[in-house]
C-alpha positions as CSV (number, residue, x, y, z in Angstrom):
1,M,0.0,0.0,0.0
2,A,1.1,3.6,-0.6
3,A,0.5,4.7,3.0
4,T,3.5,4.2,5.3
5,A,1.6,4.0,8.6
6,P,-1.9,2.8,9.6
7,I,-4.5,5.5,10.4
8,L,-6.1,3.2,13.0
9,Q,-4.4,0.7,15.4
10,V,-6.5,-1.6,17.5
11,Q,-4.2,-3.1,20.1
12,D,-5.3,-6.0,22.3
13,V,-8.7,-4.4,23.0
14,V,-11.1,-6.0,25.5
15,K,-14.7,-5.1,26.5
16,D,-16.5,-6.8,29.3
17,F,-20.1,-6.3,30.4
18,D,-20.9,-7.7,33.9
19,G,-18.7,-10.8,33.4
20,L,-19.6,-11.2,29.7
21,R,-16.7,-10.6,27.3
22,A,-18.0,-9.0,24.1
23,V,-14.6,-8.1,22.6
24,D,-11.8,-10.4,23.4
25,H,-8.2,-9.1,22.8
26,C,-8.8,-7.7,19.3
27,T,-5.8,-6.5,17.3
28,F,-5.7,-5.2,13.8
29,D,-4.6,-2.1,11.8
30,V,-6.5,0.0,9.2
31,W,-4.7,1.8,6.5
32,P,-5.7,5.3,5.2
33,D,-6.1,4.2,1.6
34,A,-8.2,1.1,2.3
35,I,-11.8,0.1,2.5
36,T,-11.7,-2.5,5.3
37,G,-14.5,-5.0,5.8
38,L,-15.4,-6.2,9.3
39,I,-17.5,-9.4,9.1
40,G,-18.7,-12.3,11.2
41,P,-21.8,-13.9,12.5
42,N,-24.4,-12.2,14.7
43,G,-23.0,-11.7,18.2
44,A,-19.4,-11.7,17.0
45,G,-18.7,-8.4,18.7
46,K,-18.6,-6.2,15.5
47,T,-21.1,-3.5,16.7
48,T,-19.5,-3.4,20.2
49,L,-16.1,-2.8,18.5
50,F,-17.6,0.0,16.5
51,N,-18.9,1.5,19.7
52,L,-15.4,1.3,21.2
53,L,-13.8,2.9,18.1
54,S,-16.3,5.8,17.9
55,G,-16.2,6.6,21.6
56,A,-19.7,5.4,22.5
57,L,-18.1,2.9,24.9
58,A,-14.8,2.8,26.7
59,P,-12.7,-0.4,26.5
60,T,-12.0,-2.5,29.6
61,S,-8.4,-2.7,28.4
62,G,-6.2,-2.3,25.4
63,R,-5.3,0.7,23.2
64,I,-7.0,2.4,20.2
65,I,-4.8,4.8,18.3
66,F,-6.3,7.0,15.6
67,D,-4.1,9.2,13.3
68,G,-1.3,9.0,15.8
69,R,-3.4,9.8,18.9
70,R,-4.7,7.5,21.6
71,I,-8.5,7.7,21.6
72,D,-9.7,4.8,23.8
73,G,-11.7,6.5,26.5
74,M,-12.6,9.6,24.4
75,E,-16.2,10.4,23.9
76,M,-18.0,10.5,20.5
77,H,-17.9,14.2,20.1
78,E,-14.1,14.1,20.7
79,T,-13.5,11.3,18.1
80,F,-15.8,13.1,15.7
81,G,-13.6,16.3,16.1
82,L,-10.6,14.2,15.2
83,G,-12.2,13.1,11.9
84,L,-13.5,9.7,12.9
85,V,-17.2,9.5,11.9
86,R,-19.7,6.7,12.4
87,T,-23.0,5.9,10.6
88,F,-25.7,3.6,11.9
89,Q,-27.6,0.7,10.3
90,I,-30.9,2.7,10.5
91,P,-30.4,6.2,8.9
92,R,-31.2,9.1,11.2
93,E,-32.2,11.8,8.7
94,M,-34.2,14.9,9.6
95,A,-37.4,13.8,7.8
96,R,-39.1,17.2,7.6
97,M,-36.1,18.9,6.2
98,T,-34.9,18.7,2.6
99,V,-32.0,16.6,1.5
100,L,-29.9,19.7,1.0
101,E,-30.8,21.1,4.4
102,N,-29.9,17.8,6.1
103,L,-26.3,18.2,4.8
104,M,-26.1,21.9,5.5
105,L,-26.7,21.2,9.2
106,V,-23.5,19.2,9.6
107,P,-20.7,21.7,9.6
108,A,-20.2,23.4,13.0
109,P,-19.9,26.0,14.3
110,Q,-21.9,28.2,12.0
111,L,-22.0,32.0,12.2
112,G,-25.8,31.9,11.6
113,E,-26.2,30.1,14.9
114,R,-25.0,33.3,16.7
115,L,-27.7,36.0,17.1
116,W,-25.2,38.8,17.2
117,A,-23.5,37.6,14.0
118,S,-26.8,37.7,12.1
119,W,-27.4,41.3,13.3
120,L,-23.9,42.7,13.1
121,T,-22.3,40.9,10.2
122,P,-25.0,39.4,8.0
123,W,-22.7,39.4,4.9
124,R,-20.3,37.1,6.7
125,V,-23.2,34.8,7.6
126,A,-24.5,34.8,4.0
127,R,-21.0,34.1,2.6
128,Q,-20.5,31.1,4.9
129,E,-24.0,29.8,4.0
130,R,-23.1,29.9,0.3
131,R,-19.9,28.1,0.9
132,I,-21.7,25.4,3.0
133,E,-24.4,25.0,0.3
134,A,-21.7,24.6,-2.4
135,Q,-20.0,21.9,-0.2
136,A,-23.4,20.2,0.3
137,L,-24.2,20.2,-3.4
138,D,-20.7,18.7,-4.1
139,A,-21.4,15.9,-1.6
140,L,-24.8,15.2,-3.1
141,G,-23.1,15.0,-6.6
142,L,-20.6,12.5,-5.2
143,V,-23.4,10.2,-4.0
144,S,-25.7,10.7,-7.0
145,L,-28.4,12.5,-5.1
146,S,-28.2,16.0,-6.7
147,H,-31.6,15.5,-8.4
148,L,-33.2,15.1,-4.9
149,A,-31.6,18.1,-3.2
150,N,-35.0,19.8,-2.6
151,E,-36.9,16.6,-1.7
152,Y,-37.9,16.1,1.9
153,A,-35.5,13.5,3.4
154,G,-38.4,11.5,4.9
155,N,-39.7,10.8,1.3
156,L,-36.5,9.0,0.2
157,S,-36.3,5.3,-0.2
158,G,-34.3,3.2,2.2
159,G,-31.4,3.0,-0.2
160,Q,-31.5,6.7,-0.9
161,K,-31.4,7.4,2.9
162,K,-28.2,5.3,3.1
163,L,-26.7,7.5,0.4
164,L,-27.8,10.6,2.3
165,E,-26.2,9.2,5.4
166,L,-22.9,8.8,3.5
167,A,-23.2,12.3,2.1
168,R,-23.7,13.7,5.6
169,T,-20.6,12.0,6.8
170,L,-18.6,13.5,3.9
171,M,-19.8,17.0,5.0
172,A,-17.8,16.5,8.2
173,E,-14.7,16.1,6.1
174,P,-13.7,12.8,7.9
175,K,-10.4,11.0,7.8
176,M,-12.2,7.7,8.5
177,V,-15.9,6.5,8.4
178,L,-17.3,3.6,10.3
179,L,-20.2,2.3,8.1
180,D,-22.7,0.0,9.8
181,E,-24.4,-2.3,7.3
182,P,-24.8,0.1,4.4
183,G,-26.4,-2.7,2.4
184,A,-29.1,-3.7,4.9
185,G,-32.6,-3.5,3.4
186,V,-31.3,-2.1,0.1
187,N,-32.2,-3.5,-3.4
188,R,-29.4,-4.7,-5.6
189,I,-29.5,-1.7,-7.9
190,L,-29.1,0.9,-5.1
191,L,-26.6,-1.4,-3.4
192,R,-24.3,-1.2,-6.4
193,S,-24.7,2.6,-6.3
194,I,-23.8,2.7,-2.6
195,A,-20.7,0.5,-3.3
196,S,-19.7,2.7,-6.2
197,N,-20.0,5.9,-4.1
198,I,-18.1,4.5,-1.2
199,L,-15.3,3.7,-3.6
200,R,-15.5,7.2,-5.1
201,A,-15.3,8.8,-1.6
202,S,-12.3,6.6,-0.8
203,V,-10.4,7.5,-4.0
204,E,-11.4,11.1,-4.6
205,R,-11.6,12.3,-0.9
206,G,-9.0,10.0,0.6
207,V,-11.4,8.7,3.2
208,A,-10.6,5.4,5.0
209,F,-13.6,3.1,5.6
210,I,-14.4,0.3,8.0
211,I,-17.6,-1.5,6.9
212,I,-19.7,-3.9,8.9
213,E,-21.7,-5.9,6.4
214,H,-23.5,-9.2,6.1
215,D,-23.8,-9.1,2.3
216,M,-20.8,-11.2,1.2
217,Q,-21.0,-10.2,-2.4
218,L,-20.7,-6.5,-1.4
219,V,-17.8,-7.2,1.0
220,M,-15.8,-9.4,-1.4
221,A,-16.2,-6.9,-4.3
222,L,-15.5,-3.7,-2.3
223,C,-13.3,-4.4,0.8
224,D,-9.6,-5.2,1.0
225,P,-8.5,-6.2,3.6
226,I,-11.2,-8.0,5.5
227,V,-11.2,-8.7,9.2
228,V,-13.3,-11.6,10.5
229,M,-14.6,-11.7,14.0
230,A,-16.3,-14.5,16.0
231,N,-17.1,-14.8,19.7
232,G,-15.5,-11.4,20.3
233,S,-12.1,-12.3,18.7
234,V,-10.4,-11.6,15.4
235,I,-10.1,-15.1,13.8
236,A,-8.8,-14.1,10.4
237,Q,-7.7,-11.1,8.4
238,G,-6.4,-10.6,4.9
239,T,-7.4,-10.2,1.3
240,P,-10.8,-11.4,0.1
241,L,-9.2,-14.5,-1.5
242,Q,-7.3,-15.3,1.7
243,V,-10.4,-15.0,3.8
244,Q,-12.4,-17.1,1.4
245,Q,-9.8,-19.8,1.6
246,D,-9.3,-19.7,5.4
247,P,-10.7,-23.0,6.9
248,R,-11.7,-21.2,10.2
249,V,-13.9,-18.8,8.3
250,L,-15.3,-21.4,5.8
251,E,-16.1,-24.1,8.3
252,A,-17.2,-22.3,11.4
253,Y,-18.6,-18.9,10.5
254,L,-19.6,-18.2,6.9
255,G,-20.3,-21.7,5.5
256,G,-21.6,-21.7,1.9
257,Q,-22.3,-18.0,2.0
258,I,-18.8,-17.0,1.3
259,H,-18.5,-19.5,-1.6
260,G,-21.4,-17.7,-3.3
261,A,-19.4,-14.5,-3.2
262,A,-16.3,-15.8,-4.9
């Protein structure tokens, strides 16, 4: 890979809940020019690990280093401020606002939120709003939603809401995005569009991605490397071909599903 150092290092991370170990000594690296897949059966610990990476939970032990800084124990607003952004399986759009307005809410702080600025320097407020609108339109173009800029977000289909969620993360100018099941409940046509736009964001914006996904066709086509979890532990990691050929993955966790993705 072109990058000389990982953007994310997960080092021997453990998370216990009242005697139950949800994440068990996980270790892996993520590179800034990669789309990394995180797969495994239900209950493998993937979502808990996402919560640890994003700051929603603190690990019981271990270290998480992002862009050269230790972030284990930081809260979500702190990791967000460093450029680590998370999406959720169920999109959380502002249904009664337009698609464009949903995106324009993201950048912060904004001068228009300060009453004195609106009164005393309205030209500065207007200039910033024009810049944010241009940024939002650019993000919509990247995810192929420009034609729906003035549509209410609540009227979008499930797949379109996933694309809107991706565009909202790009408005935060992230270094890394944690994507939680972008393919869930999405038809195959829109799924291809989502995959294509993730790839575009990675190449054109230099954004690193970690993707939790159960759709093996999407994972094998889009992600490299792939990290496989089971029972809270990382059991395999490597290229799609290496994962597909790993006996631990084939026999115990994915079965025939992964063969269909080859």
